[in-house]
MIDOSE-1310 file (N, C-alpha, C; in nm, 2 decimals, decimal comma, always signed):
residues 307
mnvh	-1,47/+2,55/-2,07/-1,48/+2,41/-2,11/-1,61/+2,36/-2,07; -1,71/+2,32/-2,15/-1,84/+2,25/-2,13/-1,86/+2,16/-2,11; -1,94/+2,08/-2,03/-1,98/+1,95/-2,00/-2,02/+1,88/-2,13; -2,00/+1,79/-2,19/-2,05/+1,72/-2,32/-2,20/+1,68/-2,27
ptlv	-2,28/+1,74/-2,36/-2,42/+1,76/-2,33/-2,51/+1,59/-2,34; -2,44/+1,51/-2,41/-2,50/+1,38/-2,42/-2,44/+1,29/-2,31; -2,34/+1,33/-2,22/-2,29/+1,28/-2,12/-2,38/+1,29/-2,01; -2,42/+1,43/-1,99/-2,50/+1,45/-1,88/-2,61/+1,38/-1,87
aasl	-2,68/+1,36/-1,94/-2,81/+1,30/-1,95/-2,79/+1,15/-1,90; -2,69/+1,07/-1,96/-2,66/+0,95/-1,91/-2,60/+0,95/-1,81; -2,57/+1,02/-1,72/-2,46/+0,98/-1,61/-2,51/+1,04/-1,47; -2,45/+0,98/-1,35/-2,49/+1,01/-1,23/-2,38/+1,11/-1,18
ivgl	-2,40/+1,23/-1,09/-2,33/+1,28/-1,02/-2,30/+1,25/-0,89; -2,17/+1,24/-0,84/-2,14/+1,21/-0,72/-2,04/+1,28/-0,66; -2,03/+1,30/-0,52/-1,93/+1,41/-0,47/-1,97/+1,53/-0,50; -2,08/+1,60/-0,47/-2,15/+1,72/-0,51/-2,07/+1,83/-0,42
scas	-2,06/+1,95/-0,49/-1,96/+2,04/-0,42/-2,03/+2,09/-0,30; -1,96/+2,12/-0,20/-1,99/+2,22/-0,09/-1,99/+2,36/-0,09; -2,07/+2,44/-0,10/-2,06/+2,59/-0,14/-1,99/+2,67/-0,02; -1,97/+2,61/+0,08/-1,91/+2,69/+0,17/-1,74/+2,63/+0,17
apvm	-1,70/+2,55/+0,13/-1,58/+2,52/+0,11/-1,52/+2,59/+0,02; -1,35/+2,61/+0,08/-1,26/+2,67/+0,00/-1,24/+2,61/-0,13; -1,22/+2,67/-0,24/-1,19/+2,62/-0,37/-1,07/+2,70/-0,43; -0,98/+2,63/-0,48/-0,88/+2,68/-0,56/-0,95/+2,75/-0,69
lles	-0,95/+2,85/-0,74/-0,99/+2,90/-0,86/-0,88/+2,88/-0,98; -0,92/+2,81/-1,08/-0,82/+2,78/-1,20/-0,84/+2,86/-1,31; -0,76/+2,90/-1,40/-0,80/+2,97/-1,52/-0,83/+2,84/-1,64; -0,94/+2,87/-1,71/-1,00/+2,76/-1,81/-0,92/+2,80/-1,92
spgs	-0,80/+2,77/-1,95/-0,71/+2,76/-2,08/-0,66/+2,65/-2,12; -0,72/+2,57/-2,17/-0,65/+2,44/-2,24/-0,52/+2,48/-2,32; -0,44/+2,40/-2,30/-0,30/+2,42/-2,38/-0,21/+2,52/-2,28; -0,24/+2,58/-2,18/-0,14/+2,64/-2,11/-0,14/+2,63/-1,95
vpag	-0,22/+2,52/-1,91/-0,25/+2,50/-1,76/-0,12/+2,40/-1,73; -0,06/+2,44/-1,61/+0,04/+2,34/-1,55/-0,03/+2,19/-1,53; +0,04/+2,10/-1,55/+0,00/+1,99/-1,51/-0,07/+1,99/-1,35; +0,03/+2,05/-1,25/-0,01/+2,03/-1,14/-0,13/+2,12/-1,09
alfp	-0,17/+2,21/-1,17/-0,30/+2,28/-1,14/-0,42/+2,22/-1,19; -0,41/+2,13/-1,26/-0,54/+2,08/-1,33/-0,65/+2,04/-1,24; -0,63/+1,99/-1,11/-0,72/+1,97/-1,03/-0,72/+2,04/-0,89; -0,83/+2,06/-0,82/-0,86/+2,16/-0,69/-0,79/+2,07/-0,60
pakt	-0,74/+2,12/-0,51/-0,67/+2,04/-0,40/-0,75/+2,00/-0,29; -0,73/+1,87/-0,23/-0,82/+1,81/-0,15/-0,84/+1,90/+0,00; -0,95/+1,95/+0,02/-0,97/+2,02/+0,14/-0,90/+1,96/+0,26; -0,93/+1,82/+0,28/-0,92/+1,74/+0,41/-0,86/+1,61/+0,37
pltl	-0,83/+1,54/+0,46/-0,79/+1,38/+0,43/-0,89/+1,30/+0,38; -0,87/+1,21/+0,31/-0,98/+1,13/+0,26/-0,99/+1,00/+0,33; -1,09/+0,96/+0,42/-1,11/+0,85/+0,48/-1,20/+0,74/+0,38; -1,12/+0,62/+0,35/-1,24/+0,51/+0,28/-1,31/+0,45/+0,35
aagp	-1,41/+0,47/+0,30/-1,55/+0,39/+0,38/-1,57/+0,24/+0,33; -1,60/+0,14/+0,42/-1,65/+0,00/+0,38/-1,78/+0,01/+0,33; -1,78/-0,07/+0,22/-1,90/-0,10/+0,14/-1,98/-0,24/+0,19; -2,09/-0,22/+0,16/-2,15/-0,37/+0,23/-2,15/-0,49/+0,11
sedg	-2,11/-0,63/+0,17/-2,09/-0,73/+0,12/-2,24/-0,79/+0,05; -2,24/-0,88/-0,01/-2,34/-0,95/-0,06/-2,42/-1,02/+0,05; -2,37/-1,05/+0,16/-2,45/-1,10/+0,27/-2,49/-0,97/+0,36; -2,48/-0,86/+0,33/-2,49/-0,75/+0,39/-2,40/-0,72/+0,55
eeeq	-2,32/-0,79/+0,53/-2,21/-0,76/+0,63/-2,10/-0,65/+0,56; -2,03/-0,61/+0,66/-1,95/-0,47/+0,65/-1,80/-0,54/+0,55; -1,78/-0,49/+0,44/-1,64/-0,57/+0,39/-1,55/-0,50/+0,47; -1,42/-0,55/+0,44/-1,28/-0,49/+0,51/-1,23/-0,42/+0,40
rasl	-1,26/-0,43/+0,29/-1,19/-0,34/+0,17/-1,29/-0,25/+0,12; -1,24/-0,13/+0,06/-1,34/-0,05/+0,01/-1,36/-0,08/-0,12; -1,47/-0,02/-0,19/-1,47/-0,05/-0,33/-1,45/+0,04/-0,41; -1,40/+0,06/-0,53/-1,33/+0,18/-0,61/-1,44/+0,28/-0,62
lslv	-1,59/+0,25/-0,60/-1,68/+0,35/-0,60/-1,68/+0,41/-0,48; -1,68/+0,38/-0,37/-1,66/+0,47/-0,24/-1,51/+0,57/-0,26; -1,45/+0,50/-0,31/-1,30/+0,56/-0,30/-1,33/+0,69/-0,41; -1,41/+0,69/-0,53/-1,45/+0,79/-0,62/-1,54/+0,90/-0,55
eayg	-1,63/+0,84/-0,49/-1,71/+0,93/-0,42/-1,67/+1,03/-0,32; -1,57/+0,95/-0,22/-1,50/+1,04/-0,14/-1,41/+1,15/-0,19; -1,35/+1,10/-0,30/-1,27/+1,17/-0,39/-1,34/+1,30/-0,43; -1,46/+1,30/-0,50/-1,51/+1,41/-0,56/-1,57/+1,49/-0,44
avtd	-1,61/+1,45/-0,29/-1,64/+1,53/-0,20/-1,51/+1,62/-0,14; -1,40/+1,54/-0,10/-1,31/+1,63/-0,07/-1,21/+1,73/-0,16; -1,21/+1,71/-0,29/-1,20/+1,82/-0,38/-1,27/+1,90/-0,42; -1,42/+1,88/-0,39/-1,51/+1,98/-0,43/-1,53/+1,97/-0,61
qhvl	-1,53/+1,85/-0,65/-1,56/+1,82/-0,79/-1,68/+1,74/-0,83; -1,73/+1,76/-0,92/-1,86/+1,70/-0,98/-1,79/+1,56/-1,05; -1,82/+1,44/-1,02/-1,75/+1,34/-1,07/-1,88/+1,25/-1,13; -1,87/+1,26/-1,28/-1,97/+1,19/-1,38/-1,94/+1,04/-1,39
ltes	-2,06/+0,96/-1,36/-2,01/+0,84/-1,39/-2,15/+0,79/-1,48; -2,14/+0,70/-1,59/-2,24/+0,62/-1,65/-2,30/+0,53/-1,57; -2,41/+0,48/-1,60/-2,45/+0,37/-1,51/-2,39/+0,27/-1,52; -2,30/+0,21/-1,63/-2,19/+0,11/-1,64/-2,09/+0,11/-1,57
vrhq	-2,04/+0,24/-1,57/-1,90/+0,26/-1,50/-1,92/+0,26/-1,35; -2,06/+0,29/-1,31/-2,08/+0,32/-1,16/-2,09/+0,16/-1,12; -2,15/+0,08/-1,16/-2,16/-0,05/-1,14/-2,01/-0,12/-1,14; -1,93/-0,08/-1,26/-1,81/-0,15/-1,23/-1,72/-0,12/-1,11
lsgt	-1,71/+0,01/-1,08/-1,67/+0,07/-0,98/-1,72/+0,01/-0,83; -1,83/+0,00/-0,84/-1,88/-0,08/-0,71/-1,85/-0,22/-0,70; -1,85/-0,28/-0,82/-1,77/-0,43/-0,80/-1,64/-0,44/-0,81; -1,54/-0,36/-0,80/-1,42/-0,33/-0,80/-1,39/-0,33/-0,65
vcal	-1,28/-0,42/-0,61/-1,25/-0,39/-0,46/-1,09/-0,30/-0,48; -1,12/-0,22/-0,40/-0,99/-0,14/-0,38/-0,89/-0,20/-0,31; -0,75/-0,16/-0,34/-0,63/-0,24/-0,28/-0,61/-0,20/-0,13; -0,68/-0,07/-0,10/-0,67/-0,03/+0,04/-0,78/-0,06/+0,13
qagt	-0,76/-0,09/+0,26/-0,85/-0,14/+0,35/-0,94/-0,03/+0,38; -1,05/-0,06/+0,43/-1,17/+0,05/+0,48/-1,13/+0,09/+0,59; -1,12/+0,23/+0,62/-1,09/+0,30/+0,71/-0,93/+0,37/+0,71; -0,87/+0,35/+0,58/-0,76/+0,40/+0,55/-0,77/+0,57/+0,53
vlps	-0,69/+0,64/+0,58/-0,68/+0,78/+0,55/-0,56/+0,84/+0,47; -0,59/+0,87/+0,37/-0,51/+0,92/+0,25/-0,48/+1,08/+0,28; -0,37/+1,13/+0,31/-0,33/+1,25/+0,35/-0,38/+1,34/+0,24; -0,42/+1,48/+0,25/-0,47/+1,56/+0,18/-0,37/+1,58/+0,02
havq	-0,23/+1,58/+0,05/-0,16/+1,60/-0,05/-0,14/+1,48/-0,15; -0,16/+1,37/-0,08/-0,17/+1,24/-0,15/-0,30/+1,18/-0,24; -0,43/+1,25/-0,20/-0,53/+1,22/-0,25/-0,54/+1,23/-0,40; -0,51/+1,30/-0,49/-0,50/+1,29/-0,63/-0,42/+1,20/-0,69
slte	-0,31/+1,16/-0,63/-0,20/+1,09/-0,69/-0,25/+0,94/-0,66; -0,30/+0,92/-0,56/-0,34/+0,78/-0,51/-0,46/+0,72/-0,59; -0,57/+0,83/-0,58/-0,69/+0,80/-0,65/-0,66/+0,77/-0,79; -0,57/+0,84/-0,87/-0,54/+0,80/-1,01/-0,48/+0,67/-1,01
hmls	-0,40/+0,65/-0,93/-0,34/+0,54/-0,93/-0,42/+0,42/-0,90; -0,50/+0,41/-0,82/-0,61/+0,33/-0,80/-0,70/+0,29/-0,92; -0,75/+0,41/-0,98/-0,82/+0,39/-1,08/-0,73/+0,36/-1,20; -0,62/+0,39/-1,23/-0,55/+0,33/-1,38/-0,51/+0,20/-1,36
sngf	-0,46/+0,15/-1,22/-0,42/+0,01/-1,21/-0,55/-0,10/-1,23; -0,67/-0,03/-1,24/-0,79/-0,13/-1,26/-0,86/-0,10/-1,39; -0,78/+0,00/-1,47/-0,83/+0,01/-1,60/-0,92/+0,12/-1,61; -0,95/+0,21/-1,50/-1,01/+0,35/-1,56/-0,93/+0,47/-1,53
firi	-1,01/+0,55/-1,62/-0,92/+0,68/-1,64/-1,02/+0,81/-1,61; -0,97/+0,93/-1,61/-1,04/+1,03/-1,56/-1,03/+1,13/-1,69; -1,11/+1,18/-1,73/-1,13/+1,31/-1,83/-1,18/+1,43/-1,76; -1,11/+1,53/-1,79/-1,16/+1,67/-1,74/-1,27/+1,75/-1,82
lrne	-1,37/+1,75/-1,77/-1,46/+1,83/-1,86/-1,49/+1,98/-1,85; -1,44/+2,04/-1,69/-1,44/+2,16/-1,66/-1,35/+2,18/-1,55; -1,25/+2,27/-1,60/-1,15/+2,29/-1,48/-1,16/+2,42/-1,42; -1,25/+2,49/-1,41/-1,30/+2,59/-1,32/-1,45/+2,57/-1,23
kpft	-1,49/+2,65/-1,15/-1,62/+2,60/-1,09/-1,73/+2,60/-1,17; -1,81/+2,51/-1,15/-1,78/+2,40/-1,08/-1,71/+2,30/-1,14; -1,61/+2,26/-1,07/-1,49/+2,15/-1,11/-1,57/+2,02/-1,15; -1,55/+1,96/-1,27/-1,62/+1,86/-1,33/-1,51/+1,74/-1,42
vevv	-1,51/+1,62/-1,38/-1,45/+1,53/-1,44/-1,56/+1,41/-1,45; -1,51/+1,33/-1,54/-1,58/+1,19/-1,56/-1,47/+1,05/-1,56; -1,52/+0,97/-1,50/-1,44/+0,85/-1,48/-1,48/+0,76/-1,60; -1,41/+0,71/-1,67/-1,45/+0,63/-1,80/-1,34/+0,48/-1,78
nsrg	-1,42/+0,39/-1,85/-1,32/+0,25/-1,85/-1,24/+0,22/-1,97; -1,13/+0,18/-1,95/-1,06/+0,19/-2,06/-1,10/+0,01/-2,14; -1,19/-0,06/-2,06/-1,23/-0,22/-2,13/-1,33/-0,17/-2,23; -1,38/-0,03/-2,24/-1,44/-0,01/-2,33/-1,39/+0,08/-2,42
lfdl	-1,45/+0,10/-2,56/-1,41/+0,19/-2,66/-1,44/+0,32/-2,64; -1,39/+0,41/-2,54/-1,42/+0,55/-2,51/-1,38/+0,64/-2,59; -1,47/+0,75/-2,59/-1,40/+0,87/-2,69/-1,30/+0,93/-2,64; -1,20/+0,94/-2,72/-1,08/+1,01/-2,67/-1,08/+1,16/-2,72
sgaf	-1,18/+1,20/-2,77/-1,21/+1,32/-2,84/-1,20/+1,41/-2,73; -1,26/+1,39/-2,57/-1,28/+1,48/-2,48/-1,14/+1,46/-2,41; -1,02/+1,42/-2,45/-0,91/+1,44/-2,39/-0,88/+1,61/-2,34; -0,81/+1,63/-2,22/-0,78/+1,77/-2,20/-0,67/+1,79/-2,25
aidp	-0,66/+1,92/-2,33/-0,56/+1,97/-2,45/-0,44/+2,05/-2,31; -0,34/+2,02/-2,34/-0,24/+2,08/-2,26/-0,09/+2,06/-2,34; -0,01/+2,17/-2,31/+0,12/+2,19/-2,38/+0,22/+2,06/-2,36; +0,31/+2,05/-2,46/+0,39/+1,92/-2,44/+0,49/+1,97/-2,30
eail	+0,52/+2,08/-2,29/+0,63/+2,11/-2,17/+0,55/+2,11/-2,05; +0,42/+2,11/-2,03/+0,34/+2,11/-1,91/+0,34/+1,96/-1,87; +0,32/+1,87/-1,97/+0,31/+1,72/-1,95/+0,45/+1,67/-1,91; +0,58/+1,72/-1,98/+0,69/+1,69/-1,93/+0,74/+1,71/-1,80
sdpd	+0,68/+1,82/-1,75/+0,74/+1,86/-1,64/+0,66/+1,81/-1,53; +0,54/+1,76/-1,55/+0,49/+1,69/-1,41/+0,38/+1,58/-1,49; +0,46/+1,44/-1,55/+0,38/+1,35/-1,60/+0,31/+1,21/-1,51; +0,30/+1,27/-1,38/+0,27/+1,19/-1,28/+0,12/+1,15/-1,27
hsal	+0,04/+1,21/-1,35/-0,12/+1,18/-1,33/-0,15/+1,07/-1,41; -0,14/+0,96/-1,34/-0,14/+0,83/-1,41/-0,28/+0,77/-1,48; -0,38/+0,85/-1,44/-0,51/+0,83/-1,50/-0,58/+0,93/-1,57; -0,51/+1,04/-1,61/-0,56/+1,16/-1,67/-0,54/+1,14/-1,82
ivst	-0,66/+1,16/-1,88/-0,63/+1,13/-2,03/-0,61/+1,31/-2,10; -0,49/+1,29/-2,17/-0,47/+1,43/-2,21/-0,45/+1,41/-2,36; -0,45/+1,53/-2,41/-0,41/+1,56/-2,58/-0,30/+1,67/-2,59; -0,21/+1,65/-2,69/-0,14/+1,77/-2,70/-0,09/+1,74/-2,85
tytl	-0,04/+1,87/-2,89/+0,04/+1,85/-3,05/+0,18/+1,90/-3,05; +0,25/+1,80/-3,11/+0,40/+1,80/-3,12/+0,45/+1,85/-3,28; +0,52/+1,95/-3,26/+0,57/+1,99/-3,39/+0,72/+1,95/-3,42; +0,74/+1,86/-3,54/+0,87/+1,79/-3,57/+0,95/+1,90/-3,63
ksgd	+1,06/+1,89/-3,60/+1,18/+2,01/-3,66/+1,19/+1,90/-3,80; +1,22/+1,76/-3,79/+1,27/+1,69/-3,90/+1,19/+1,59/-3,91; +1,18/+1,50/-4,04/+1,12/+1,39/-4,05/+0,96/+1,39/-4,08; +0,90/+1,30/-4,12/+0,77/+1,31/-4,21/+0,68/+1,25/-4,05
srei	+0,60/+1,32/-4,02/+0,49/+1,27/-3,92/+0,41/+1,13/-3,92; +0,38/+1,14/-4,05/+0,32/+0,99/-4,08/+0,40/+0,88/-4,06; +0,54/+0,86/-4,09/+0,65/+0,78/-4,11/+0,65/+0,75/-3,95; +0,70/+0,84/-3,85/+0,73/+0,84/-3,72/+0,61/+0,80/-3,67
sqmm	+0,49/+0,82/-3,69/+0,35/+0,79/-3,62/+0,35/+0,63/-3,64; +0,37/+0,59/-3,76/+0,36/+0,45/-3,80/+0,46/+0,35/-3,70; +0,58/+0,41/-3,71/+0,66/+0,35/-3,63/+0,66/+0,33/-3,46; +0,59/+0,47/-3,41/+0,57/+0,45/-3,28/+0,43/+0,40/-3,23
rsvs	+0,34/+0,42/-3,33/+0,22/+0,36/-3,27/+0,17/+0,24/-3,23; +0,29/+0,13/-3,26/+0,24/+0,01/-3,21/+0,29/-0,02/-3,09; +0,34/+0,09/-3,01/+0,40/+0,09/-2,88/+0,30/+0,13/-2,79; +0,17/+0,19/-2,81/+0,08/+0,21/-2,75/-0,01/+0,08/-2,71
kget	-0,08/+0,07/-2,60/-0,15/-0,05/-2,57/-0,27/-0,02/-2,58; -0,35/-0,15/-2,61/-0,50/-0,13/-2,61/-0,55/+0,00/-2,68; -0,67/+0,05/-2,64/-0,73/+0,16/-2,71/-0,75/+0,28/-2,63; -0,63/+0,30/-2,55/-0,63/+0,41/-2,45/-0,55/+0,53/-2,51
srmv	-0,47/+0,50/-2,62/-0,40/+0,62/-2,66/-0,39/+0,61/-2,81; -0,36/+0,73/-2,88/-0,36/+0,72/-3,02/-0,23/+0,82/-3,06; -0,18/+0,82/-3,19/-0,09/+0,90/-3,23/-0,14/+0,94/-3,37; -0,18/+1,07/-3,39/-0,27/+1,09/-3,52/-0,16/+1,22/-3,59
plsq	-0,14/+1,18/-3,73/-0,05/+1,28/-3,80/-0,17/+1,39/-3,85; -0,12/+1,52/-3,82/-0,22/+1,63/-3,85/-0,18/+1,71/-3,97; -0,01/+1,71/-4,01/+0,03/+1,75/-4,11/+0,14/+1,69/-4,14; +0,24/+1,73/-4,23/+0,37/+1,66/-4,25/+0,45/+1,68/-4,13
ntin	+0,43/+1,79/-4,06/+0,52/+1,80/-3,93/+0,45/+1,83/-3,80; +0,34/+1,78/-3,80/+0,28/+1,80/-3,65/+0,18/+1,68/-3,64; +0,22/+1,62/-3,51/+0,14/+1,48/-3,47/+0,09/+1,53/-3,33; -0,06/+1,47/-3,32/-0,17/+1,50/-3,23/-0,13/+1,37/-3,12
ligp	-0,09/+1,38/-3,00/-0,07/+1,27/-2,91/-0,18/+1,28/-2,81; -0,27/+1,16/-2,80/-0,38/+1,15/-2,71/-0,35/+1,01/-2,63; -0,40/+1,02/-2,49/-0,40/+0,92/-2,42/-0,35/+0,97/-2,26; -0,34/+0,85/-2,18/-0,31/+0,85/-2,06/-0,16/+0,95/-2,04
mptv	-0,16/+1,04/-1,95/-0,05/+1,14/-1,93/+0,08/+1,06/-1,95; +0,10/+0,96/-1,85/+0,25/+0,88/-1,87/+0,28/+0,83/-2,00; +0,18/+0,78/-2,08/+0,20/+0,73/-2,20/+0,24/+0,85/-2,32; +0,14/+0,96/-2,29/+0,18/+1,07/-2,38/+0,33/+1,13/-2,36
aawl	+0,37/+1,12/-2,23/+0,49/+1,19/-2,18/+0,61/+1,10/-2,24; +0,58/+0,96/-2,24/+0,69/+0,87/-2,29/+0,72/+0,88/-2,42; +0,60/+0,92/-2,52/+0,60/+0,92/-2,66/+0,69/+1,06/-2,66; +0,63/+1,17/-2,60/+0,72/+1,29/-2,62/+0,89/+1,29/-2,60
rtll	+0,91/+1,23/-2,48/+1,04/+1,19/-2,47/+1,11/+1,11/-2,57; +1,06/+1,05/-2,63/+1,14/+0,96/-2,73/+1,14/+1,05/-2,86; +1,03/+1,14/-2,89/+1,05/+1,22/-3,01/+1,15/+1,32/-2,98; +1,17/+1,35/-2,87/+1,27/+1,48/-2,83/+1,40/+1,42/-2,87
ameq	+1,43/+1,30/-2,80/+1,54/+1,23/-2,83/+1,59/+1,20/-2,98; +1,48/+1,15/-3,07/+1,50/+1,14/-3,22/+1,55/+1,26/-3,27; +1,48/+1,38/-3,22/+1,53/+1,51/-3,29/+1,65/+1,54/-3,24; +1,65/+1,54/-3,11/+1,81/+1,58/-3,09/+1,92/+1,52/-3,16
gaas	+1,91/+1,38/-3,18/+1,98/+1,29/-3,25/+2,03/+1,36/-3,39; +1,90/+1,38/-3,46/+1,93/+1,43/-3,59/+1,97/+1,56/-3,59; +1,95/+1,66/-3,50/+2,01/+1,79/-3,49/+2,18/+1,79/-3,46; +2,22/+1,69/-3,36/+2,33/+1,69/-3,34/+2,41/+1,64/-3,45
svqe	+2,39/+1,57/-3,52/+2,45/+1,54/-3,64/+2,48/+1,62/-3,72; +2,38/+1,71/-3,76/+2,42/+1,83/-3,84/+2,50/+1,93/-3,78; +2,49/+1,98/-3,66/+2,56/+2,06/-3,59/+2,73/+2,02/-3,60; +2,74/+1,89/-3,59/+2,87/+1,85/-3,58/+2,94/+1,82/-3,68
vgtp	+2,89/+1,77/-3,79/+2,95/+1,75/-3,92/+2,94/+1,83/-4,01; +2,81/+1,94/-3,99/+2,81/+2,02/-4,10/+2,68/+2,02/-4,21; +2,70/+1,87/-4,24/+2,61/+1,83/-4,35/+2,52/+1,72/-4,27; +2,40/+1,69/-4,30/+2,31/+1,58/-4,24/+2,39/+1,45/-4,23
vkmv	+2,39/+1,37/-4,13/+2,43/+1,23/-4,15/+2,29/+1,15/-4,15; +2,28/+1,08/-4,23/+2,17/+1,00/-4,26/+2,12/+0,93/-4,15; +2,00/+0,95/-4,08/+1,94/+0,88/-3,98/+1,83/+0,79/-4,04; +1,83/+0,65/-3,97/+1,71/+0,56/-4,01/+1,64/+0,51/-3,92
rarf	+1,53/+0,46/-3,91/+1,44/+0,37/-3,81/+1,41/+0,26/-3,86; +1,43/+0,18/-3,78/+1,44/+0,02/-3,83/+1,37/-0,05/-3,70; +1,27/-0,16/-3,74/+1,18/-0,27/-3,65/+1,23/-0,37/-3,68; +1,29/-0,45/-3,54/+1,34/-0,56/-3,52/+1,25/-0,68/-3,44
plah	+1,14/-0,77/-3,53/+1,05/-0,84/-3,48/+1,15/-0,95/-3,38; +1,09/-0,99/-3,30/+1,17/-1,09/-3,20/+1,11/-1,23/-3,20; +1,19/-1,33/-3,22/+1,12/-1,47/-3,23/+1,15/-1,52/-3,11; +1,25/-1,49/-3,00/+1,30/-1,59/-2,89/+1,31/-1,48/-2,78
assd	+1,38/-1,38/-2,79/+1,40/-1,28/-2,68/+1,28/-1,19/-2,68; +1,29/-1,16/-2,54/+1,16/-1,05/-2,50/+1,21/-0,92/-2,54; +1,09/-0,83/-2,55/+1,14/-0,69/-2,61/+1,22/-0,61/-2,51; +1,16/-0,63/-2,39/+1,24/-0,57/-2,28/+1,38/-0,61/-2,24
eaen	+1,41/-0,75/-2,26/+1,54/-0,80/-2,26/+1,65/-0,74/-2,36; +1,56/-0,76/-2,51/+1,64/-0,70/-2,59/+1,69/-0,56/-2,59; +1,58/-0,49/-2,54/+1,60/-0,34/-2,53/+1,74/-0,32/-2,42; +1,73/-0,39/-2,30/+1,84/-0,38/-2,23/+1,98/-0,40/-2,27
hvkr	+1,98/-0,52/-2,35/+2,11/-0,56/-2,41/+2,16/-0,43/-2,51; +2,07/-0,40/-2,58/+2,10/-0,33/-2,70/+2,15/-0,19/-2,64; +2,10/-0,14/-2,53/+2,12/-0,03/-2,46/+2,27/-0,02/-2,42; +2,30/-0,12/-2,38/+2,41/-0,17/-2,29/+2,56/-0,14/-2,39
lfsn	+2,51/-0,23/-2,50/+2,59/-0,25/-2,62/+2,62/-0,10/-2,67; +2,53/-0,01/-2,68/+2,52/+0,11/-2,79/+2,52/+0,22/-2,68; +2,56/+0,20/-2,57/+2,53/+0,31/-2,48/+2,60/+0,45/-2,51; +2,72/+0,41/-2,58/+2,81/+0,53/-2,62/+2,82/+0,55/-2,78
aqvk	+2,68/+0,50/-2,85/+2,67/+0,55/-2,98/+2,64/+0,69/-3,02; +2,75/+0,73/-3,10/+2,73/+0,87/-3,15/+2,77/+0,89/-3,27; +2,75/+1,01/-3,32/+2,78/+1,07/-3,47/+2,87/+1,20/-3,43; +2,98/+1,18/-3,46/+3,09/+1,28/-3,42/+3,08/+1,35/-3,29
grqs	+3,08/+1,25/-3,16/+3,09/+1,30/-3,04/+2,97/+1,31/-2,98; +2,84/+1,32/-3,05/+2,70/+1,36/-3,01/+2,64/+1,22/-2,99; +2,54/+1,20/-2,91/+2,46/+1,09/-2,91/+2,35/+1,08/-3,00; +2,33/+0,99/-3,07/+2,23/+1,00/-3,16/+2,17/+0,84/-3,19
fvvv	+2,12/+0,81/-3,06/+2,07/+0,65/-3,07/+1,96/+0,64/-2,97; +1,85/+0,59/-3,04/+1,72/+0,58/-2,95/+1,67/+0,42/-2,97; +1,64/+0,34/-2,88/+1,58/+0,23/-2,89/+1,46/+0,21/-2,77; +1,34/+0,18/-2,84/+1,23/+0,13/-2,76/+1,17/+0,02/-2,78
ader	+1,12/-0,06/-2,68/+1,10/-0,19/-2,67/+0,92/-0,15/-2,70; +0,87/-0,27/-2,81/+0,75/-0,24/-2,84/+0,71/-0,39/-2,78; +0,63/-0,40/-2,65/+0,61/-0,50/-2,59/+0,48/-0,57/-2,63; +0,40/-0,49/-2,70/+0,27/-0,55/-2,76/+0,30/-0,64/-2,86
tnal	+0,38/-0,62/-2,98/+0,42/-0,72/-3,07/+0,55/-0,77/-3,07; +0,61/-0,78/-2,93/+0,73/-0,80/-2,95/+0,85/-0,78/-3,03; +0,88/-0,66/-3,03/+0,98/-0,60/-3,13/+1,06/-0,50/-3,06; +1,16/-0,47/-3,13/+1,25/-0,35/-3,08/+1,25/-0,25/-3,21
lvyc	+1,24/-0,12/-3,15/+1,22/-0,02/-3,26/+1,35/+0,09/-3,24; +1,44/+0,10/-3,34/+1,56/+0,15/-3,34/+1,57/+0,29/-3,42; +1,62/+0,41/-3,35/+1,65/+0,51/-3,45/+1,80/+0,54/-3,43; +1,86/+0,56/-3,54/+2,02/+0,58/-3,53/+2,06/+0,60/-3,68
stev	+2,19/+0,61/-3,69/+2,26/+0,66/-3,82/+2,28/+0,52/-3,89; +2,31/+0,53/-4,02/+2,31/+0,41/-4,11/+2,44/+0,32/-4,07; +2,55/+0,40/-4,02/+2,68/+0,32/-3,95/+2,64/+0,24/-3,87; +2,57/+0,31/-3,76/+2,53/+0,20/-3,64/+2,43/+0,12/-3,66
lsav	+2,35/+0,12/-3,76/+2,24/+0,02/-3,80/+2,31/-0,11/-3,82; +2,41/-0,10/-3,92/+2,47/-0,23/-3,93/+2,51/-0,32/-3,82; +2,57/-0,24/-3,72/+2,63/-0,30/-3,59/+2,48/-0,35/-3,52; +2,38/-0,27/-3,55/+2,30/-0,34/-3,43/+2,22/-0,47/-3,49
eeam	+2,22/-0,46/-3,65/+2,16/-0,58/-3,70/+2,26/-0,70/-3,66; +2,38/-0,69/-3,63/+2,47/-0,81/-3,58/+2,43/-0,85/-3,47; +2,41/-0,74/-3,38/+2,37/-0,75/-3,23/+2,24/-0,84/-3,21; +2,14/-0,79/-3,30/+2,02/-0,83/-3,28/+2,02/-1,00/-3,34
alid	+2,12/-1,03/-3,41/+2,11/-1,20/-3,46/+2,17/-1,27/-3,36; +2,26/-1,20/-3,27/+2,30/-1,26/-3,15/+2,19/-1,29/-3,03; +2,14/-1,18/-3,01/+2,05/-1,17/-2,90/+1,93/-1,24/-2,90; +1,88/-1,25/-3,03/+1,76/-1,33/-3,04/+1,78/-1,47/-3,09
igv	+1,82/-1,55/-3,02/+1,86/-1,67/-3,03/+1,79/-1,78/-2,93; +1,73/-1,86/-3,01/+1,63/-1,95/-2,92/+1,71/-2,06/-2,87; +1,68/-2,11/-2,72/+1,77/-2,21/-2,67/+1,73/-2,33/-2,69
């Protein structure tokens, strides 16, 4: 995987590699790399340094820039930053006190958590020597085309890379990709994720790994419900997708109520019911049989009542 040519010219490199340090070599084969092997392991624990304050005194909390610089150094990765992102990182205070020592095994997960919780994400530009990543800011409209390609199975096996931008292609066993994408797209937040139909039965999912993993789990649940109805009955039971805008109840509250009420919703003994809260538009997305849908409609009329 090559570094984006226009990015290098506009970026600064921090955390330069140490030639004598041991590095775990990774195969450069996007689409088949296990999630746990996407990044080289930290050679040593990471110690957060304090940055200078405006009055020249040492601050008690480290900046995200100092965290990113230390992360690049202990993992032997080139970390690319645009001038804008570098400035934003330097002005963002890390939640950890200066002097905090992160154990080697926790460096990757804690660094990603600190970045994603402050609106920053990581793109893998090269996953072999020299290992190269870029830190980007979700508050800007960054290009998702550089997302790292990985298999759906690998994402579901290790979805905890909270700051990693990934791309995967999911093949539907039933249903239309455009219809399903339209229903689920509103679940995404901001401009950090996309669901794009590629053909009638394939969808490209791009975004932070936890978001993509959640989409995959929902798609799998929908497909399993449709498949179970065919296996048990012998002929397809009509499955429908419905969207319920909420005027009074919150989507999270409604989701919990509906899940409790329909926890045993089945088609001939097999579960075929999926409900997803759309927090952005405060609505509930439901996938179920036509028989169950009428009961859901009645329940929603009772749940979404103003006080």
